[in-house]
N, C-alpha and C positions, 0 to 999 in steps of 0.2 A: 624704509618708511620715511615720509617727509617730516621735517622739523618745522612746525608752524610757529615756534616760539620766536624765531628770528625773522619772521616774515614782515617785510615792509613793502608797501605799494606806493610808488610815487606817481600819482595820476597826472601831475603837471609835466612829467617827462615821458609819458607813455606814447607809443606810436600805435596807430590804429592797425588792426590786423584783420585778415580775411577770416570770418567765422562761419562762412556758409557751408552747409552740408554738400557733399559731392552730388547727391541726387536731386538737389534743388536747381532748377534751371537758372542760369546766370542772368544778370541784368541785360537789357537790350543794348544796342550799339549807341543809342542816344546818350549823351553825357549824363543827363538827368531829365526827368519829367516834371511837369507842374502838377501839384496835387489837384487843382481844379480839373485838369484833363483826366487824371486817374479816377476821381470821384464820379465823373460823368460816364465812365465805362464800367462802373460797379452796378450790380454784382457780376463777377466773372464766371464764365462757364468752365474754364480750365485753369489750373495752377500756373501762375507766372510770377516773375520777380521784376519789379521796377525800381529804379533809383531816383531819389529826389534829393535836392540840397535843401536841408531844412534844420529846424531847431525844435526842441521840446518846449511847448508853450505852457502846458499844465500837467501836473501829476494827477491822475484820475483815481488812483488806488494806492493803497499802502503796498510796500514791498512784501510779497508773500513768499514763503519757502515750502509750500506743501503742494506737491512733492518736490518741485523744483522752484528756482527763482522765477517770479512772475510779477509783472507790474504793468498796469494800463496807463497810458499817457496820451496826451493830445499833441500832435505835431503840427507845424505850420511852415509854409515855405513862402509866404507873402501873397500867394494866390488863393489859398484856402487852408482849412485845418481838417485834420482827420484823427479819429481815435484809433489807436493801435496798441498792440501788446509788445513789450520788449521780450525777446526770446530769452530762454534760460542761458544760452551761450553768450549773448550780449551782456546780460546782467552778471554772469560769472566773471567775465572779463573785466567789467567795470568795477566790481566789488573786489576782485582779486582772489576769490576762492568760491568753490561750489557749496551747495547745501550740505553735501556729505562731508566735505572738509570742515564746514562750520560746526556740524554736529560733533565731529571728532575733537575740534578745538574746545568746544563747550564742556565736553566730558573730561578733558585733560586737567584743566585748572581754571580757577577764576581769573588768573593773570591774562589768559587768552581773551577774556571779554573786552579788554582794551583794544586788542587787534581787531576783533569783530566790530566793535563800535567805530573804530577808525575806518575800516573798510566800507561800512555802510555810510558813514558821513562823507567820505571821499567820493563814493558813488553818487550820493545826493548832489554834491557840488559839481561833479562831472556832468550830471544830467542838466543842471541849471546852466552850465557854461557851454553845453554841447551845441555846435553848429557844424554840420558835416554832411557828407553823402550818406544817405541811409538806404540800404537795400530792403525793400518791403515785399514780403510774400503775400500775394493775393490768391485765395483758394476758395472754391465752392465748399470745401470741407470745414472752413473756419468762418465763424460769424464776424470776427474782427481781424483785420490785416495784422501781420506780425513782422516786426523789424528783426531781420536775421543777420544783418551785418552793418558795421559802421566803418567809414573810411575817410581819411583826410581829403579835403579838396586840394587837388594838385593843379599845377599850371596847365597840364593837359586837359583837365576838365574845362578850364576857362577858354583854352584854344578851341576845343571841340564846340563849346557853346557859341563862341564868336563865329565859327564856320557855319553852324546851324542858322544863326541869325542872318549871316550874309546870304545864304542859300534861299532864305525865305523872302528876301527883299527883291 
């Protein structure tokens, strides 16, 4: 059994990880897309994953935990904005624990409430500071696109983007 009493999450030192499900098609070979192009192709007829380099502009809903973590946000990349849902996996990673783990912590002792509040506050700060590559699932089964993965912008992303620009000239 896990011991949540000693749990600490250092969001300033965390590395982004691949949170995608294996059955979700991966992002295209393009380093990232512009939201204006993505929006012009919506609604989609089949499920696909696109990557954008963007940031969270506005929180559109409160953090919900029924039955999983859920939050609606507006993202922006400089070309357009789009309302999306942050997936349970992304929010679990940002907060540092799942809804099930939160319920266990709440039932153990009042002292764990500090850990819960810190996790939520650090998630909120991480969302405010977040500027990264976001993998977004578009599907005819969902009314709203879903962010399924976050990753750091790497030098390879910039190199791929420069190559893309050069080819278009």
